[in-house]
C-alpha positions as CSV (number, residue, x, y, z in Angstrom):
1,X,-25.5,3.7,14.0
2,X,-22.1,3.1,15.6
3,X,-19.5,1.4,13.5
4,X,-18.6,-2.0,14.7
5,X,-15.0,-1.4,15.7
6,X,-16.6,0.6,18.6
7,X,-19.3,-1.9,19.5
8,X,-18.7,-4.8,21.9
9,X,-17.8,-7.6,21.3
10,X,-16.5,-6.7,17.7
11,X,-14.3,-3.9,19.2
12,X,-12.2,-6.5,21.0
13,X,-11.7,-8.6,17.8
14,X,-10.9,-5.4,15.8
15,X,-8.4,-3.9,18.2
16,X,-6.7,-7.1,19.0
17,X,-6.2,-7.9,15.3
18,X,-5.1,-4.3,14.6
19,X,-2.6,-4.5,17.3
20,X,-1.3,-7.9,16.0
21,X,-1.2,-6.6,12.4
22,X,0.6,-3.3,13.1
23,X,3.0,-4.3,15.8
24,X,5.6,-5.3,13.3
25,X,5.3,-2.2,11.5
26,X,6.1,-0.2,14.6
27,X,9.2,-2.3,15.1
28,X,10.3,-1.6,11.5
29,X,9.7,2.1,11.9
30,X,11.7,2.2,15.2
31,X,14.6,0.3,13.6
32,X,14.6,2.7,10.6
33,X,14.5,5.8,12.9
34,X,17.7,4.7,14.7
35,X,19.6,3.9,11.5
36,X,18.4,6.7,9.3
37,X,20.6,9.6,8.2
38,X,19.1,13.1,8.4
39,X,17.7,13.0,5.0
40,X,16.1,9.5,5.4
41,X,14.8,10.6,8.9
42,X,13.0,13.6,7.3
43,X,11.4,11.4,4.5
44,X,10.3,8.8,7.1
45,X,8.6,11.6,9.1
46,X,6.8,12.8,6.0
47,X,5.5,9.2,5.3
48,X,4.4,8.8,9.0
49,X,2.7,12.1,9.1
50,X,0.8,11.6,5.8
51,X,-0.3,8.1,7.0
52,X,-1.4,9.6,10.3
53,X,-3.4,12.3,8.6
54,X,-5.0,9.7,6.3
55,X,-5.9,7.5,9.2
56,X,-7.4,10.2,11.3
57,X,-9.3,11.5,8.3
58,X,-10.7,8.1,7.4
59,X,-12.2,7.3,10.9
60,X,-15.0,9.9,10.6
61,X,-16.1,8.3,7.3
62,X,-17.2,5.2,9.1
63,X,-20.1,7.2,10.4
64,X,-21.3,8.2,6.9
65,X,-24.1,5.9,6.1
66,X,-23.9,6.2,2.3
67,X,-20.3,5.0,2.3
68,X,-21.1,1.8,4.2
69,X,-20.9,-1.6,2.4
70,X,-24.4,-3.0,1.9
71,X,-25.4,-6.3,3.4
72,X,-25.0,-8.0,6.7
73,X,-22.8,-5.6,9.0
74,X,-21.3,-8.3,11.0
75,X,-20.6,-10.6,8.2
76,X,-19.0,-7.7,6.2
77,X,-17.0,-6.7,9.2
78,X,-15.7,-10.3,10.0
79,X,-14.6,-10.5,6.3
80,X,-12.9,-7.2,6.5
81,X,-10.9,-8.3,9.6
82,X,-10.1,-11.7,7.9
83,X,-8.7,-9.8,4.9
84,X,-6.5,-7.6,7.1
85,X,-5.2,-10.6,8.9
86,X,-4.5,-12.6,5.7
87,X,-2.8,-9.5,4.2
88,X,-0.5,-9.2,7.3
89,X,0.2,-13.0,7.2
90,X,1.2,-12.7,3.5
91,X,3.5,-9.7,4.2
92,X,5.2,-11.5,7.0
93,X,5.6,-14.6,4.9
94,X,7.1,-12.6,1.9
95,X,9.4,-10.7,4.3
96,X,10.6,-13.9,5.8
97,X,11.2,-15.6,2.6
98,X,12.7,-12.8,0.8
99,X,14.9,-11.4,3.7
100,X,17.8,-9.7,2.1
101,X,16.8,-10.8,-1.4
102,X,14.3,-7.9,-1.6
103,X,16.8,-5.8,-3.6
104,X,17.1,-8.7,-6.0
105,X,13.3,-8.7,-6.3
106,X,13.1,-5.0,-7.0
107,X,15.6,-5.2,-9.8
108,X,14.0,-8.3,-11.3
109,X,10.6,-6.6,-11.2
110,X,12.0,-3.4,-12.9
111,X,13.6,-5.6,-15.7
112,X,10.2,-7.3,-16.2
113,X,8.2,-4.2,-16.3
114,X,10.7,-2.4,-18.5
115,X,10.4,-5.2,-21.1
116,X,6.7,-5.0,-20.8
117,X,6.6,-1.3,-21.4
118,X,8.7,-1.6,-24.5
119,X,6.5,-4.3,-26.0
120,X,3.4,-2.1,-25.3
121,X,5.1,1.0,-26.7
122,X,5.8,-1.0,-29.9
123,X,2.3,-2.1,-30.2
124,X,1.1,1.5,-29.8
125,X,3.6,2.9,-32.3
126,X,2.3,0.2,-34.7
127,X,-1.3,1.1,-34.2
128,X,-1.0,4.9,-33.8
129,X,2.3,5.8,-35.5
130,X,3.8,9.3,-35.5
131,X,1.3,10.9,-33.0
132,X,2.4,8.4,-30.5
133,X,6.1,8.9,-31.1
134,X,5.7,12.6,-30.5
135,X,3.9,11.8,-27.3
136,X,6.7,9.5,-26.2
137,X,9.3,12.2,-26.8
138,X,7.5,14.5,-24.3
139,X,6.9,12.0,-21.4
140,X,8.8,9.8,-19.1
141,X,7.8,6.2,-18.9
142,X,7.5,5.4,-15.2
143,X,9.1,7.9,-12.9
144,X,8.3,11.6,-13.6
145,X,11.2,13.7,-14.6
146,X,13.6,10.8,-14.4
147,X,12.6,7.7,-16.4
């Protein structure tokens, strides 16, 4: 059975929605390519290559019957497209609202998570004691080898 993104009229809806969803991403990548240093350009290439490999690898899985979501194919398809569109709208809304404040958001998020990690570590130390203290001495909290 052919997946619905390749069956008319579902294909039209899917490909139009996909184009609308990913067009801003292409513009962001083009802007990043123009302004990137050599090191940044290399990391961008690695990210794009890995995403491309994942996308190409995922398409054949649409034909594996055991991996299909049970239920009404058309209904599940329409819900999936609606979720993609809603996610894109949310991303665009957040980008528009945050603008240049995204750095501030990253710092605030890090501070919040750092506080939460310390609270959880305190609870684990109280519950487990010395074995957990030894474990903490040999591990980084969030970023391997760094923090």
